[in-house]
N, C-alpha and C positions, 0 to 999 in steps of 0.2 A: 505494498499500501502505501508506503514512505516512496519509491520507487516512482509510483504513477503521481503521486503528488509532488517530487520533483521535476518531473521531466517534463512533465504537461501532456499533454496527448495533441500530439502534430499532423500537420494534415498535409496533405498536398498531392499531387497528380500521380494521375496511373502510368504514365509514360512522357519520360522526362525526352525523349529522343522526338518523337514528334512537335515536339517544341523546339522553335527556331528564335526566340529572342524574344518568346512568349506570342507569337503570333502566327494562325494554321496557314498551310501555303492555299493557295485560293481555292485549285482543281481540287482540294480533300472537305473541302466546306461543305459540297454537302452529303457526300460521305458520312462526315461528323455529325452531320445534323443528324442524318438519319440513325445513326450511332448511339448519340443521345439520347434520343425519343426510345431505343429501346433496351439495349446496355446497360444506361446509370440506372434503370430501376427492376433489372435482372430478377434482384429478390426482395421488392417491394411487394407486400401484402396488393393486390387488385387497386384496395380502395386508395390508392396511393400511387396510382401511376399517369395521373394526368391531372385535372382543376376541373371537373365536373362543376358546373354550377357553383363555385367559388366566387364571389364578387368580388369591383374592385370600386373604390372613388370613384364616383362620377366626376370628378375635379378637383385640384388641389385646395380648394378653397372649403370643401366639404370633410376634409380630413380637418384641417389647421381648428377650423370652426368644432372641430365633435372632438379637439384634444384641450382646445381652451374648455370646452363645459364642462369637458371630467375634469380636467386640473381644476378648474377654479367652482368651490361648488359650495353648500353651507357653509364650508368648516369657514371658507375667509369674509365670509360677514360675521360670524357668531363665535368664533372663538379665538380669531388674530389679533383683532381691537380688545380684547380683552387681554388675551396674553401679552401685548405691550403696552396695556397701562398698567398693569399687575406686576412686569418685570421692567420698570425701571423704565417707560415712557421713549423719550428717541433714541435714546442709549442702547433697547432691546434689539433694534435696528441693527447694531453692529454685529452681534454675535447671530444673527437670523441671516445678513448679506454671507457672513464667512460660512456658515454652513450651507448657503445657498448653494457657491461658488465651492465648497470640498464635496459635499453630498449629495446637495440637489438636484446638478445636475449633469453631473456623474451618473447619477442611478438613470435618471432622467432618459439617457442618450443610450443606458447603456442596453436597456429595455425596450427602448421604438429600433434600435438598430438589431436586437434578436428578432423581433418578430417581423420586420421588414425581409431583413434577409429571405431566412425560412418560408416565410407566408405561411404561417401555421400558428393556431393560438397557443396557450403557455404549454399545455400538454406538450403540443409534439414540437413546441421548441428546443425540447431538452433529448432530443433527439442524438443531438450531438456528444452528448454527454448522460445516457442511459439509466446509470445508476443514482443521477440526481430528479430521474422523471417525475421523483414526487412532490419536488416542486411545487411543476402546475401542477400538480392535483391540486395541491396547498393553497396556489393563490383561488383555483374554481370554488373550494372550499369556502374561503375570506369573502368572494364575492357572492356567496349563498348567504351567507352571514348577513354581512353589510346588507344586501339586498331585501333581506325579509323586512329589516328595521328598520332602512333608510324608507321605504314608502311608507309606513307609517307615519314618519315625519311627513312630508308631500301631501297624504291624507289631512293633516293638520291645515296646515297649505291652503287644500284645495275646504273644508269646513268655514274658515278666517274667508276665503275668498268669496263664499257664497256669503254670508253675513253682512258681508262689505256693499257687496248688491244690492242686497236686503235693503241695507239702510240709510240706500236712496228714496225708499219708498216710507221707511221713517222718520228721517230728517237727522238720525242720531248713529255710532256706534254702540253698538250693545254695549261694549265694556266702555266705556265712558262713564257713566258712575253710579253712583250707589244703589239705586232705587231699583234692584231685580230682584227678586227671588230669590238666588243663589246670594246674593249679599250678606255681609253678618255684620256685626257692631266694631268688627275691626277692619273695615272699608275707609277707606280714608282718599276722597276722590278731591278734587278744586276746589268744588262749593263748600262742601263740608270743612276744608283747609283754611279758606279763607274765613266763613263763619268761626272759627274756633282763633281766629289771631285778631278778628275783631272782638269777642270776648274776652281774651287776655289783653288787649288794646286800651278795652274800656275800664278792665280790672273790675270785671262784675264776680264775685263770689261763690255765688253755682257756678261752677264751670262742668258741663257737659261730660262722662264717661268718654266718650270719641275726642275729646279735645284734650283728657288725657294721656292719651296714649301718646306713647317715642316714638323715635325710629324703626325703632326693632321691633316693635306687635304694632305697628301701623302694615294695613293690606290695599293696594293698588287694585282701584275697581278689575287693572288689565289682568292679574294676578287672582281675583277670585272668579274671574270668568273662565280664565282658563283652565283654573286648578278644580274648582267645584261646578263648573259647569260645562264645559267641553271636555276634560277629563273625568269630573266625579270622582275624582281623586281617593283612595284609603288613606291612611293614617301610616299603614306597614307593607312592603312587597309580600307579606305574609297574609293580608285581606284580599284577596283577587277578585271575586268575585264573578260576575257572568260578562260578557261580551257585551260592550255597548253598538244598540243597531245602529245607532246614526254613526257614529265608528266605522263601524263595520259597511259601513254602505261608504262610506266616504273613502276606505280603503279599494273596495270593489273598484270603484269611480277612478282609482290613477292606476288601477294596473290595467284597466282597461284603454285607457287613455295610452300606457304603455304599449299595450296589445296594436293599437291602428299604426303607431310608430314604429314599432320592431316586425310586424308582420311579413314588411319583403326585407327585410334585412337591412343591411346599410345604404339598398336604394329610398328607404324611408328615412329611414334617420339622417340620412346625409340632405334630404331636405329640409325634416324638421331643426336642424342646429340651425339653422340662417335665423333661426326667430329666438329659440331655446337660448343660443351662444349670445346674439347679440343683444336682445331686450336688457339683460338685467344692467351693460352699460348705460342705454339710456335712462333707463332709472333711477341708475345713482349716483348720475351728473345732475341729473334734475332734482332728487333731493337735495345733494350737497345744495345745490347753487341756489333753493328755499331754505335749505335751512340755515343756511349762511346770514339768512337777512333776520332771522330770528336774537333776541334779547337771551343773553348766557351762549350764543352755538362756540364764538372764543375761547370764552373762559372750559368749553367741552373738548377743543382741539388741543384747548395748551396742555388741557389733564391727559390728554393725548401723547404727546409728543415731547415735552419738559422733559428733558435727559435725568437721571436719578445717576449721575456716573460711578458712584459706587456700588453700584449694585451688579457693577461688571465680575465682581471680586464673588461675587454669588455664585455656586456650577450648577444652583439649579435653572439658573435665568438660560445658560448654556443647555441646558437639558434640556429645557422648552425649547429654546431656536430652533434647537437639530429636532428635535420631536413635533416640531408644526412646518419644517419645510417637511420633512420624508410624508406625513399625512398630509398638510396638504395639496404636495402634488398624486395623492392615488397611487402611489409606487406600490409594487409588489403585487397589487390585488389584481394581477394579471390585464387587466387594463388597455395598459398602455401596450404591450405585446399584442394585443389583438386586434386594436386599431389600426398599428403600424403594420399589419400581418396583411392589409387591405393596400398595400402601399404600392405605385409602380416600385418597380427594384430598386432603382439607379435615383429612385430621391434625397434628395441632400439633407437628411437627418441631422446635423448637425447643425445647422438654419435654422430649422424647423426648433428643435430643441430650445435653443438660444429661446426665439420667438413668444414658447409656450410658454416657459418656465418664466423669463420675466414680465411677460403675462399674467401671470400667477400670483408673482409678487407684489405687482406696481395695482394691481387691482384690491390683492388685500391692504395692501395701505392708504389705497384710496376708498374702502370701503371701510377703513375704520375714520379715516377724516368726515365723511360724512353719518356716518354710526353716531360718532363724540359731538358732532355739533348739533345733533337733538339730543344728548344726553343732555346736553349742556344745556340746551333749551330748557330742559323737563324740569333740572335740577335748578334751576332758576323758575322758572312757573312753581314748583312746590317750599321754594322757601330753602331747600334743602344742598346738598354738597354733592358734586359728581358722582364718586367713592358708593355715596348711598342708594345710585341710582344704577349701576354701573356692574350688569351681569354676562354668563357667558353660557353658551348654549343655547339650548329650547328658552332658558329664562328670558333675553334677548331679542329672540327673536319672535314668540309671542309673547312677552310680558313690557319690557321696558319700553320696547320699540312703538308697538300700537298702543300704549300709555303716551309717551310721546307726539306720537300721531293727532293723540284727539286735544294735545294742548293747540295745535293749529285753527286759530282760528276762522278759516275760510277754509274750503274744499278738503276736511279732513276725508271724509268718505271717500273722495279720488286719490286722496293720497294714498287713503289705505289700500285700495281697489292694485294702484302700483308697486306697491310693497309686497303682498302678498302673492301678485302675479311673478314678480322678479324669483320670490325665493321659490315659486313654481317653478320659475324657468330651470333656476340653479339648480334643483333636485333634478329633476328629467333629464335634463344633458348627462347627469353624472351617471344616474339609473339606465341609461342606454347602452353603459359604454360598459356598466356592471351588468349587464343583463345580456349582452354583445358579449360578453367573454363568456359567459357558463355555454350559450348558444352556439357560440364557434368552435368551441371544445367539445361538443355532442357530434358537432357536424364534421368535423376533422376526423372524427373517429367513425365512425357510422357516415358516409358522405349523402346515403340514398334519405338520410336527414335534411339534404337540402330540398329535395321536390315536395317536402311537406313542411315548410318553415313554419305558415302559419298556425300548424296544429300542433306542432314542438313548442314555440311559441305560449300558445295559448297554453298548452300544458303544465311551460313552465310558470308561468302568471299565476295560474290557479294554485301549482304547489307553493308557491311562497307566498300568495295570499292566505292559505289556509295555514304557512309557519306563522304570520305575523296576525295572526287572531287574538293568540295573547295577550299582545302588546294593545288590544282594544277593551281590556278591563279595567277597570278599577285602579290595578294595580300596573297598568300597561306600563307607562313612565317608567318608575321603575325598575323593568324587568327590561323597557328598552335603553336606558342608562346604562346598564349590567351589560349589556351585547355590546353600547356603545365603547364602553373603559375596558372589555376583555376582548371580545369576538376581533376587534379588527385593530390591535394594536400591540401587544405585544409579540403575536405572527407575523404580523409585518415585518418584524425587524428582521428575525429569526429568517425569516424568505430572502429576505434582502442582501445580507451575508451570505447565505449558504447558494443566491445563486450568482455573488461574483467568487463567492471560493470554489464552485462546483468550473465554473467557465475560464476563473484565470489560473487556476494552477492544476485542471482533472485536463480537462477541455484545450489547455493553452493558451496565456493572453494569445504569443502573438498571431496563432490561428484566427480567433477572434477577430485579431485585428484585420489580418489579412484576407478575412470576410467582408468588412468591411470598408477595405481597401475596395475589393471587387466592384461595391456600389455607389463609392461616392468617388471613385477614380484618383485617389490621393491617399498618401500615407497618414495613418491617425499619429497624433499629438502628441508627443511625451507625456502632457498635465493628464490627458483621459487615462493612459495606459497608469501612473504612477496612483494618483486614485482609484480607478477600479479593481488592483491590485494589493494597492495599501492605504490609503487613508481612510477610505469609504468604509471600505471593512471594519476598521479598529475603529474609527468616530461609531460606528452604529453598533459594534458591539458596546465602546464603553456608555453608549445609551443605555443601551438593553440593561447595564448594570446596575445601572444609576435607578433605571425605572427599577428592575427588582428588588433595588435593595431598599429604593420607596413605596416597595409593596402595602397597600393597606385595602381597606373593605372598603368598598364604593360607599359614596356619600351623595347624597341629592338637596342639595338647601343645605339644613341644621339636621335632617335627618342619617343617620347612620345605619349605613344594611348590618344584618345581624351576619353574626362571622360562619354562619352555616353555609354564607353567600360565594365564600370563598371557594365553596368546591365546585358549583355551574360556572363560575368563571373560569377556574382552571382546565376545567371540558371544554370550553370558550378555545380556549388555547387551543388544547392539545388536539383538537378536531379538524383542525388543518395541519399544524407543525409534525401531527404523527406519520401523515404522509409521506414524511422524506424519509426517515429512515426504515419505517415496513415497504416502501417501492425500493429500496435502498436492497433489501434484503429479502425481497423477491426478483431483483436483477440479477442477485451474487448467485442466489441457488439457482436460479432457469439459468442459467449461461455459464456457471462452473469456476468459478475464480472471478477474483474482486479485477483484477485484469480486465479479465472479458467484458465485465458490466461496463466498466470505462469507456471502452471504445464504441466510436460511435457507429450507431446504425447503418444498416445498406443504402439507408435513404436518407440519410442529414445533405443535406445542401438545397441551395434552391431551389424550389418545389415546380419552378419552368422547367423544362429543362433547354426554353432558348437563353439562359441567364446560366448557365452550366457553359456553354460551348465559353471554347477560350481560357477556361479555367481550369483551377485543380481539380473541379469534379466532373468533366467530363469522360464521358464511358465511364468514370469507376464503378466496380459493383462493390467493394468493400474495403474498411478501412484495416493496415492493419501494422502494427508500432515497429518504427524504427529509432534504435536509440540513437541515432548517428545521423539525423537529418529532416531538415523541417524544410518547409516551402516558405517563402519570404519574398514580397513582391518592391520590386524598387518603383519608384515615381516615373517609368518609363515604360516599365508593364513588365519589365522582366521578367522572367523567373531564375531565381539566387536557389544556393543551399547550401544549408549551414548547420551544426547541430541541433537536433530537435527526433522528431517522427516525420509521417510520411504517410501515405496511404499508394496503395496498386492495386492494380486488378488480377 
């Protein structure tokens, strides 16, 4: 095993004699094309001999918008702004940008390159190092976990959007006051707050009970609307109750929308992203412009950006920065590999990576400015500090921000419609890629499913819908938070380190870089090589250790989960991660040795036979290890020999 890790699995051509300076003699081209179409897949299963029904992007814009929509999700709106404020304001941007360069960019490019090169989903993408094919299965498992709870959040958004439209007939948003059946004595709206201020200013001896509440005991009407009306939330995760009919209905509607957009594969989602990936930017820009005109907005932005340089000495700040970068890019879910697999083979992945990753980070900062301008306005209206209204997660999207919108004297209903439409678009664009990951992996394994795309998509939607029903109960938000905390966090760190180790140390970094060079027609820079092999794995391992060392049971507001929830939490992590060692054991037993299990499958390489021409993949039938050679390519396209390994026919 040590030798396998040390040497790397080198690649290359089955016959160097037929290559002179890396080119093919013109009169041999027809024969080579025919041979490539037949011989290179000699040992493949019939399902992988061609590209029956495998789709591709209609144009470059569809791919870019899909990538942006996948990377830019709800976390950019409700997690990054709070983390920045919590971890030193503007000072947090320093570790954030450092982690972006050393971790975010390399991982993103790594997965996009892998998917585009093999034109396969996450499972087939690891045919180059079969002992680690469990990584692909782990990615699909993570996408399944995330998909089943992410769409519950979309169902909340649909409910709020529906209520916002209904407010046009009533003239007021239902979470704007405390005069509803779901409100209690702790509710404090602006009207009650002003009455209390008047009473206190007049020195009245008898102060109503509601005016004696401090900031800790007060609850905004938007909070009670969300917790008491929408969720009918129980006091603990142990009080589950029955599913709420209205939430089940909205969950069904959300899956119906997804089905319509996914039924025809990327041909339909490629068109949908023109709206879902662009509309949020229109809304964010509009909301920021309006927000800046409100009293107190600049104070909110000041809270967001004012640097606390001493916080840079706190390792938890660096941990939060690395974690946010990693999760906000949706790396290791399998979606990046899936979306890139539908690209043209020679697409410029380096340029695309820079555009998408920088857009994602810029969106996070832009969203922070927008969110905190309204939190500043809300704090000013209520006479409290920004820190008293700042929240993260669903609390920001469904409590703090809706409350801020009710403070706008003119057009609050319109702004509410725009805001929740934006959240809906952000959620859908992320779910498109998440669902496509599962669909693509199954379709690559069973090509006949491509002829039944709509039927299979319907079955998947029903399956995930059933998994999401427990989250529509009175304890639904507790369950959702548990899934969010553990289903898509620890496992992603393990998967990302495993994929880089498998490719860089077993498949061979030089081989991977040569594969990329076949696509982009130029050598891979040293920066990417160093990050993939050393910096990113080490950084992510350090983050994983830091997160593991700070393990604690989940919390939701002031509620602390019981200790027994650690068991399902660990189960959520192992559900995906265990695929890696189990599949490794399976392949070792199947092949008879670790060495054989590490060698690429006979059909590894570009899926389209035309992309194998004039490369080391042309006409080859299988890999064999060669301890003395590997193939590298110069910028001129010439084939050179040096130490490593190769494959022959």
